[in-house]
Structures are given as structure tokens and as C-alpha cells.
N, C-alpha and C positions, 0 to 999 in steps of 0.2 A: 739666297740670291733670287731676285725677281727677274724673270725672263719672259719675253714674248716669243712664241713659236708659231709661225704661219706655215701650217702643213698644207701646201698647195698641191694641186693635182699634177703640176709639172716639177716644181721645186719646193723644198723645205727650207725656210729661212728663219733665223732667229735674230733677236735684237742685239746680238754681239757680232753681227755681220757674217755669220756662218751660213753657207748655202751649199746644197747638194741636190742632185736629182731625186725626185720622190719615187724611187724604184728600189726593188730588192730582188735578189735571186738566191737560191740555195746552191747554185753552181759556183765552183771556184773561179776566181777572176784570173784571166791571163796576164793582167797588169798588177802583179802582187804588190809591188812597191807603192803604187798609187791608189790602190783600192781601199775602201772603208770596210774593214772586216769586223762583224758583230757576232758574238756568241751569246745566245739567250735561250734559257730553258732547254739546254742540251742540243740546240740546233745552231748550225753555222750559216750565216748570211753574208752576202756581199751587198752593201748598200750603195745606191747610185747606179746600179746596173740592173738589167732585166727589162721587164715590160712595165709601162706606165699603168697605174690603176685608174680606170675610168669610171668605176662604180661611184654613183653620186653619194651614197650613204657611207660615211666614215665610221659609223658605230659598229663595233664588233669586227672591224677590218684589221687584220694583223698588221698591215702596212702602217696604220696610224700609230700603233704601239712601237714598232721598230724605228720609224722615222723620228718619233719623239725621243726615244732612248738615245738614238745617235746624236740628235741635236743637243741634248743635255749632256751626254757623256763626253762630247768634244770640249765642253767648258771645264775649266779648272776649279770646280767647286763641288760640293756634295749635297747640300740642302737647297731645295727650290720651291718657290711659289711660281706657278706657271699660268700664263694667259694664252689660250689657244682660240682659234676662230672657227666659225661655221658660216657657210653661205647664208645670206640674209633670209632667203626663203625657207631654210631649214632651222633657223636659230630657235624659234619658240618651241618647235616640236621636239628637238633633239638635244637642247643645251643641257638639261638635267641628266639625261642618259649618258651623254659624253663625259660630263664631269664625274659621274658615278663610276663609269668604266675606267677612267684614268686614275681614280683614287682607290680602286680595288686593291692594288698592289703598291703600297706607299713606300716600302723599302725594297729596292730592286737591285739585284746582283746580276752582272753580266760582264762580258769582256769586250773591249773595243781596241782594235789594233793589237790584240794579244795581251792587253793590260787589264787586270782585274779591276772592276769598278763596283762601287756601291753608292747609289744615290737615294735620297729621300725626297719624295714629293709631298710637301706639307699641305699644300692647298692648290686648287685649280679654279680658274675663272674662265668661263666660255663667253666669248664676245662676238658680235656680228662682224664678219670678216672685213668687209669694206670700211666699216666704221673706224677701225684702227688707224687708218691713214689720216682721218680727220683730226685726231688728237696729236698729230705731228705738226699741225699748222701753227704758225706764230700770228698773234694779233688777229684772232677771229672777230669779224665784225658782226655783232649780234643783230644788226639792223638788216642784214642781207641774208638771202636764202642761198644755201650751198647745195650743189649737185655733184656728188662723187660717183665716178665711173671706174670700177675696179676690173680691169681686163686681165683675166688669168688664163690658164691653160685649158680648163674645162668649162668655166663659167664666166659670165660678166655680171657682176653685182652692181646695182644702181641704188643709191640712197639720196634723198633730198632732206635737208635739215634747215630748220629755222630756230634761232634762239636756243641752240643746242638740243633741240627736240626733233626726233624723226617725224617727217611729214608723210613720206611715202617710200616704198622700197620694192625692188623686184630682182629676180635672178633669171637670166636667159642663158640657154646653152649655146653660146656663140663665143667660146674662148678660142684661143689661137690654135688648138689642136684640130678643129674642123677646117680651118684655113690651111694649116700645114698639110692635112690629108689631101685636099684638092690640089695644092701646089705640087706635092710629090707625084700625084697621079698624072698631072700635066707634064712634068719633067720626064717621068718614065715612058709616057706615051710618045712624046716628041723626040726623045733621044734614045729610045730602046735601052733604058737603064733599069736598074733594080734597087733604087734608093728606098729607104724606109722613112716613115713619118718622123722618126727621131732625128733624121738628117736635115730636116727642113730649117731649123733654127740656124745651124751652122752654114747652110747654103745661103740663106738670106744675109748673114753677117759677113761671110768671106767670099761669096760668089760661087757660081757653078762651073766646075772644071770637068771637061770630058777629054780624054786623051791628052791631058796636060794643057788644054787650051780653054781659056775662059769664055763662057758662053753668054749670050745676051739674055738677061733675065727681065726684060721689059714686060713680058706677059705676066710676071708675078704681081705687078702693080694692079692689073685688072682683077686678079684673084683677091688681093687684099681689099680692094675697093668694094668688090661684090659682098664680102663678108662684113665689111664696115657698114654697109647699107643696113644690115639687120640691127646693128647697134643704133644707127641713126634713126631707124623707124621706131625703136623702143623709146628713145629719148624724145623724138618729135611728137609721137602720139600720146605720150603719157606724162611728160615732165616739163614741157615748155622751157627748154634749156637756155633760150636766148635771154630770158629774164633773170638768170641765176649765175652765181659764181661757179663755173663749170671746171671741175678738177679731175684729171686723169691719173690713175695710179695702177699698180700691178705691172708684172713683167711684160704683158702684151701692150701696154701703153706706148712703149717705144716703137712698136711696129705700126700701130694705128694712129699715132699722134698726127702725122701730116694729113691723113685723110679726114680725120675729125676736125682738124683746124681749117680745112677747106670749107666744111659746113658751118663751123662755129669758130670764128677767128679769135674769140675771147677765151677759148679753152686753154688751160695751163696744166703742165705736168707737175705733180707733187715732187718735192725733193726726195731723192733716194727711193724712187717709185717702187722698185721691187722689194725693198725692205721696209717700206712705210708702214704696212700693217703690223709687222712684228715689233717695230719701234713704238708705234702707237699702243699696241697691247701692253708693252712694258710700262709705258707712262700711265695707262689706266690702272695697271696693277699697283704701281707706286702710290697712286692717289687713294687707293683703298687700303693697302696693307701697311703703308707708312704713316697713316693718319695718327 
């Protein structure tokens, strides 16, 4: 099976629409029925719980291996050709090292949800993270330049392309987690609460409730706009986005879309933005391994 796996700093997604938080802990979950339980190398892990990994380098990071095993183990197959991604700024430096690391153990035995598993990783392709979303587009116009902005938890990747060739790229540390941190700090200061950064996404989605009363979150818009300014500066100073097909992807695109549209009314969200990289990874893999 050819599968794309996008191991993001916030969520791990695969091209079969499986998604879970990119966290793990050795503590036993209090929610046993709903937890993802992984046993590997005589260690027990709960996947999707614990602390987010914010280290930029994924090479030699245990979480990379555990998240990949979980993403593959959930699928009902045994043999895989896998496409994974790296932030564009790390791609050339680390792509061979990451591939070598993931192929060290080609036949892997583990348990998932208490069920014994054995998977075989036949081959691995490492691809620039943001570029995966490009390959989900229908009817690419080769006469136009495309500008992709992939807003993730830890990073924002930017790539400009013309005639299917990369013209320029960059990675900035302005993912949603920095905005979430400022938002939670403001909430805890204003309301004398003790929310954690992990609560921010839920609060933005469902609202802020204190003593069972919904609070005004208007101030959150100012925080979102302040962080969007850093993305705007990167685009405006280095990419001339007004002259390009500007496309937003990644889980953070849903949060920043309105602000970016205020600056660039022609900006559009890619379909299935949070899964677009993993789906594009799979399509790239199919173009190589099914030739």
C-alpha cells in the first residue's frame, strides 16, 4: 500500500483520513476505551496524549517513529511504501538521514490496541512538506506562478512554483502554537484561570466558558491578527503574493484564512487543507512506485 503520512508538530495525518494528536506518554490513560495504546520494544505508550514535541529536528526523535507506527498500524494492511515530509528549510539537509532512519527497521512488530501487528516498510520517500498540497490541485495552470502557504502548529512553510518548478521557499516559526500561547496567557490573566496551551484550539472552536457562562472572545481576534502580521510580512517582503495564485493549506489555515483574505482577497483554501499534504504525498508516491 502506498500511503502519505504527514507527521506534523500538532497532528499526524495520513492519506486515508486518519488523524490524531502528535503526542505520546508512558503514563496510562484515564480514558482507556478511547485511548490509542501502542506497545513497542517492550515499552507501553499512549498516543495522542502527553506533551507536544516542539523540537524542530525530527531525526532521531522517538515521537517520529511512534507516530508513524501508529498511523500505519491503524490501516488494515501489512506492506507499505511510505511518503513523509520535512519542513522545506530542512528538506535538503535531512531528507536522506530521515529516510535511512525510517528504513533501519523494515519489519516491525508491535501491538496496537492490544492487537499484535507486523508491518513491512518496503520503501520511504521524503518530500518537502508544503509541496504535498500542490499535488492535490486539479488543472494546474503552468502559465501562472503558485504561492503555497502551509500553516501548521510549529511552522509556516512557504513555496512559490512556476511550471512545476520551485522558485523560492522559506520556513518561519509562526505556527499556531505561538498564537495559542499568547491567547491562553491573555485568558488566564483576564479571567484568573489556569488553562493550558492545548486548550486553545477547543476554546476557539467552542467558545470560552467560565462558571458555565460564555465569555466574550473578541480580544482573540487581535491576537490572531498580530500573529498573522508575521506571515503577511514574510509574504509581502519576499514573495509579491498579489501577482500569484495564493493558496492556503494546513490546519492553521482555517484560523488565519479571514485575516489573510483581508490582505489578499484572492487567497484561497486548498480542499481538505489539513489532509492535503498527506494526500499529495500519496499521489507523488503513486507517480513513482506505480510507473
